[in-house]
N, C-alpha and C positions, 0 to 999 in steps of 0.2 A: 762245522767250521766254514764250509763252503757258503752256507746261508749268511753267516756273519760277514764275509767278504763281499758278497753280493749286496747286502744291505748297506754296508759301508760305502761301496762304490756308488750306489744309488744316492745316498745322502750327500756324498761329495759332489756328484754331478748336479744335484738340485741347488746346492750352495753356490756353485760356480756359474749358474745361469742367471741372467738378469731377472729382476722382479717381473712377475706377470703383469701384463697391461691391465689397467683399471677399466671398469665400465663406469657409466654415469652414476649408478647406485653406489658403487664403491667410492667414487670421488665425492659424492654428496655426504657419505658417511664419514669420510676422512676430513672434510672441510673444517668443521669446528676445531678439531685438534691442530690442523695445519695453520689456521688463523691464530689460535692461542699460542702456538709455538713460534709465531713470528715469521712463518714461511710465506704466507699469502696476506694480501691486504686489499681493501676496496679502493677503487679509483673513481674519479668524478664522471668517467664515461660509462659507468654502469657495469664494468667488467672487473674481474679479479686481476690482480697483478702479482707477479712473483717478487717477493722481497728477498728471499734467501732460497736458492734452488737446491733443496735437499729433499730426500724422501718422497720422490714423485710429485713435488710441488708443481712443477711445470705441467705435468700431465693432469693433475687435479684441476688446475686453472683452465687448461685447454678444454677439457670435457665440460666443465661447468659453464665456461664462457660460450661454448658452442650451444648449449641448451638455453642459456640466457638470451643469446642473439635470436634464436628461433622464437622465443617468447616475445621479445621486443618487436620483432617483425610482425608477429601476429597482432600484438596490441596496436602497433602503428596502423596496420591495415584495417583492423576492426573499428578503430576510432578516428580514421582519416587524419592521422598525424604523420609527421616526418620521423623516420627512424632516429636521427640524431637527437630529436626532442625527447623521444621516449628513453633513449639511453641516458641522457642528461638527468631526466627526472628520476630514473632508477638509481643512478649513481648518487644523487643527492640523498635519496631515501636510505640507500645502503650505508652511506657514510654516517648519517644521523643515527642509524640503528647499531652501528659498530660499538661494541663495549669498550670502555677505557682499557688502555694497555695493549690494544690491538692496533695494527697498522692501517693508515689511510694515506693516500697520495694527495699532498697539498702543494700546489705550485711546482709540480714536477719532482718533489722530494718526499720520500717515505718518512712519516712521522708517527709516533704512537699517539693515540687519541687520549 
């Protein structure tokens, strides 16, 4: 009986605590589902945007955008380009590759492609 109450207390404390922070691998794994669910979308600036802030959407976007920025900086440096030019090229490509039904930012408004 004592074990039952200890287990129940542990389960209750786990349910009451906020979700564990994601790492980049977790964010990358969650990205397709988050985009398909309409939580995240692609922006012309090459970064993800939060369409509907549920289920760690902002954290997924933050982690992936951080990784994207590092990659864009590397590409800019290695190819003697300006960072905004790389971001714009990446944004255009990401929007082109976005499947129908997912969100993209057009003229400051979220739209389904």
